[in-house]
C-alpha positions, -999 to 999 in steps of 0.1 A, spaced: 192 -118 -648 228 -107 -638 222 -125 -603 206 -156 -617 238 -160 -641 261 -153 -612 245 -177 -592 247 -203 -619 284 -198 -623 289 -203 -586 267 -234 -585 291 -248 -614 322 -238 -596 311 -257 -565 301 -288 -584 335 -287 -604 354 -284 -572 335 -311 -554 341 -335 -583 378 -328 -583 380 -332 -547 360 -367 -550 382 -378 -580 414 -371 -559 402 -389 -528 389 -418 -550 422 -421 -571 442 -451 -568 476 -440 -552 505 -443 -575 525 -475 -570 560 -474 -553 572 -500 -582 557 -489 -612 577 -505 -640 564 -537 -657 579 -553 -687 558 -577 -706 573 -605 -728 553 -627 -754 558 -662 -761 560 -682 -791 535 -682 -820 526 -646 -806 534 -609 -806 530 -581 -781 496 -574 -791 485 -604 -769 490 -583 -738 467 -555 -748 442 -564 -722 467 -569 -692 483 -538 -704 451 -517 -703 444 -526 -667 480 -521 -656 480 -487 -673 447 -476 -658 461 -484 -621 492 -461 -629 519 -486 -638 546 -477 -667 543 -507 -688 566 -518 -717 559 -545 -740 590 -563 -753 589 -572 -793 611 -601 -787 617 -617 -826 615 -656 -814 648 -662 -833 667 -677 -807 670 -677 -771 699 -654 -769 683 -630 -792 653 -626 -771 670 -622 -739 691 -596 -756 659 -578 -768 643 -581 -734 675 -566 -718 674 -537 -744 639 -525 -729 653 -532 -691 679 -509 -697 654 -481 -703 636 -486 -670 640 -461 -644 638 -481 -614 629 -516 -598 611 -535 -625 585 -566 -625 595 -587 -653 566 -610 -669 565 -638 -693 540 -658 -712 549 -693 -724 582 -694 -741 586 -659 -728 590 -677 -692 624 -689 -707 633 -657 -716 627 -639 -684 641 -668 -666 677 -656 -682 669 -618 -685 657 -616 -650 691 -617 -638 692 -581 -649 699 -559 -615 666 -537 -621 643 -568 -620 630 -575 -584 603 -599 -591 593 -624 -620 558 -634 -631 552 -665 -651 520 -666 -668 514 -701 -682 551 -702 -689 581 -721 -688 605 -716 -658 633 -740 -666 659 -752 -643 697 -746 -651 705 -769 -680 670 -776 -689 652 -761 -720 615 -756 -730 614 -789 -745 620 -808 -712 587 -797 -700 566 -805 -732 547 -837 -736 568 -864 -755 561 -870 -791 559 -844 -821 543 -812 -819 516 -799 -842 540 -777 -862 547 -769 -898 586 -761 -901 595 -734 -926 627 -725 -943 654 -716 -918 639 -740 -890 611 -719 -879 579 -734 -867 544 -724 -873 515 -741 -853 491 -757 -875 459 -738 -878 439 -767 -862 463 -768 -833 461 -730 -828 423 -724 -827 417 -760 -810 446 -758 -785 466 -728 -782 434 -702 -779 402 -720 -777 387 -697 -749 394 -666 -769 364 -651 -793 366 -669 -824 372 -641 -847 399 -629 -826 419 -665 -825 413 -667 -862 432 -635 -867 459 -648 -842 463 -679 -861 469 -662 -894 491 -636 -878 513 -660 -857 550 -654 -854 569 -685 -858 597 -694 -835 631 -707 -843 630 -746 -832 664 -740 -816 648 -716 -789 628 -744 -777 657 -765 -771 680 -739 -757 693 -745 -723 691 -723 -695 724 -711 -678 712 -691 -649 679 -693 -637 667 -660 -622 641 -675 -600 668 -689 -579 674 -657 -564 644 -634 -574 609 -638 -560 585 -653 -583 547 -657 -592 531 -681 -614 498 -683 -629 487 -719 -639 460 -724 -666 441 -752 -656 429 -761 -691 463 -756 -709 466 -778 -740 502 -767 -748 521 -769 -717 506 -794 -694 492 -780 -660 509 -804 -641 544 -794 -657 531 -757 -649 525 -768 -612 561 -784 -609 579 -755 -622 560 -731 -601 570 -753 -571 605 -756 -583 607 -717 -583 590 -712 -547 565 -691 -569 534 -677 -551 508 -696 -572 472 -689 -585 452 -709 -611 428 -698 -638 404 -719 -655 414 -713 -692 436 -722 -720 474 -714 -729 464 -679 -736 439 -674 -705 455 -642 -699 440 -628 -731 406 -644 -722 410 -632 -685 430 -603 -686 420 -592 -650 433 -624 -634 467 -622 -650 469 -583 -642 460 -590 -602 487 -614 -600 513 -589 -616 500 -563 -592 503 -584 -563 540 -590 -571 546 -553 -576 530 -544 -544 549 -573 -524 581 -562 -538 572 -525 -529 565 -533 -494 598 -555 -490 619 -526 -506 604 -502 -480 618 -522 -452 
């Protein structure tokens, strides 16, 4: 009996050693650039990044989500700069929608080595988000203080039509309004002029016209990919957005090694 138990213990120890060796061999190597900062857009909050966040964390990146208040471009840039100040090295800065305008200004921070736009505004100097929207009134309701909410119909039908129905209903009812002044605030110093950029175009976007996204990507000389999805395709297809972000991080890591 003693021999039998000893034999079993030996087999178990060998199995654990083999398992640990296999896991070590198959693990993804730690990225050289591991800081990713994510900036949400209008009518949203940081929770929309959860799917992308989970993938990046699985792949060993250090990820921080900015809780920008959507109260004005200067306020939102300041919120992003506070997060950038806490990063411990080179950082990839990512923005969705209006968050693209935020990273276009905040991306001038010395720690930022690359910008990733996810169906986002990337305005030129002196331009605002409003310059890249279709002409005509937006489907919004204005609350006291000049804060805009998307109408429920516009949110579920145009903003997030490819998100699971119960999730988009919750998102519509939990939307974070944006100060109207933020949409019209001009960019003073677009970071994409000096920082490498990547852009994910949403081909079925009903908020920012896909052709406007393509023009902004071309203007920024961004590495561009496209996804069949809505304005929030990064929620419906988080793996596509995460892949582009990781591509940006890996590219910049290689460049910094040279």
